[in-house]
N, C-alpha and C positions, 0 to 999 in steps of 0.2 A: 745543659748537656755539653759534653766535651766536644772539642772541635776535631778530634782524631778518632777514627774508627779503624779497628784492625780486624779484618775478615780473614778467617783461616780455615783450611781443611787440613787435618793431620791424621796419620795412621798410627795407631798403637799396635802392639803385638808384633808379629813377624814382619821384619823389614830387611832390605838388602843393604848391607853395610860393609864396605871394603871387600867385596867379593864373597861375602858369606851371608847367610840368612840368620838373623839374630832377633831375639825378642826385645821389644822396647816397651817399658812401662808408660812412657810418654813419648808421643811422636816428635820427630825433629822439627817439623813446622810449628807445632804448638810451642815448643821451646823458643823458637825464633820470634813468634808472635808475642810471647811474654816478655822477651828482651825489648821489643819495640815499645810495648806498653810501659815498661819500667823507664825507658829512656825519654819518652815524650808524653806519657799519660794517654788516656783514651779508653775507649770501650772495646772489649774483645767480643767478637761474634763468631762462634764455632759453627761451621757448616757440618750438619749431621744428617745422614740419610735415613729414611724410613726403613729401607731394606739394607741391612748391614752387608759390607763386603765380606767375602770368604775370609776366614781367619788365617788360612794357609797363604803365604805370600804368592806363590806361583799361581794359585787359583785366582787370587785377587787381581794380579796383573793381567791375566787373561780376560777376566770380567771387565776390567778397565779398558782393555784394547777393544773388546766388543762394543762397549759403550761409545768409545771414540769413533769407531767405524760407522756406527748407527747414528752418530750425532745425538745421542740420548740425553735426556734431562731428567735424571733420577729425582724422585720426590724427596723432599726434605722434611724433617720433624718440625722445623719452624723456619719462617721467612722474615725478612725485614720488610715492613710496609713502606718505609721511606728512609731517607738519610738526612732529614731536616736537622740543622744545627751542626752538621759535620762539614768540615772544609777539606780535610786530608783523609784519604781512604787508602789504607795499606791492604792489598790483596795478596794473601800468602797461601802457598800450596806446594806440594811435592810435584816434581816433574814426572808425570805419567805419560809415556809415549809422546814426549815432546811438548806437552802443554799441561794446563791445570786439569785435575780430575773433573769429569763432567758435572758432578754436583755443584761445583763452584759456579759454573755457568747457569745452573738451575736458579741460583740466587741472583746473580748479577744481571741477567737479562730482564728481570722484573723491575729494576730500579732506574730512577731518573738521575743521570750523571751530570746534568747541567751545572756548571760552576764548581765542580769537584776537582780536586787534585788527586791523582791516583799514582801510587807507587807499587810496582810489581816486585814480589818477593818469591823466590823459588828455591826450595831445597832439592838437592839432587845428589847423585853419586857419580857424576862425570858428564852430564849433559848440559850443565849450566842453566841458562834461562830458556833454552829450547825456543819454541814459538810463542811463549807466554806473553811477551810484550805485544806482539802483533795481534794475538787473539784478544787481549784486553782492549786494545785500541779499536778493534772492530765492534766490540760489545758495548764499551763504555762511551758511547757517543755523547759529545758535549763536554767531556772531561778534558782537563789538561793532564800531562803526565810528567812526574818527577823522575828522579833517577831510579833505576832498577837495581836489585841486589840478588845475586846467586850465592847460596851458602851450601857447601858440601855437608850433607847430613852426618857423615862420620866424624866431622870436625866441629859440629854445632856448639859443643861446650867450650871449645877453644876460641870460638868466634864471637862470644858474647860482647866484648868491648867494641869490636869492629861493627857489629850489628847496631849497637846503641849509638855509636858515633855517626854511622850512616843515617839512621832514623832522624837524629837531631838535625843533621845537615839537610836531609830531604825536605823537611818542613820549613826551613829558614828562608 
């Protein structure tokens, strides 16, 4: 089994990009997760909810805000039972209301983080990492933390080489 695991949540469809709502055939965070896998190898694990988010961007962000306020843990289509064999865990997601989407926490809270090295990755349109590092440190007890990375979603394609260089450095 590979020593690198890339966990990600990503939104396809309507997204906010440079002040406009635009359709994306592949979410920005998924692209970043793929860049990481290309750079360091590893297994990709997509966080996917049983109940899909609204396809309309504005309805989706309201749903996400409600989940955050309720500290909800939406059900997932699949979960990881363990992370045996992995040393480095990249946790990637879009910045929704200052942190990861709640489904990411649905997965992370079930896992044993002892002895793992965690790298926080957040795609955003201006909020940077938000509270994502703080929130992961609270949830991933027993882990050590490597460098974090914020990538502006609108510039994700231009950031491929920077993401790859960051990932390689993060695990060295």
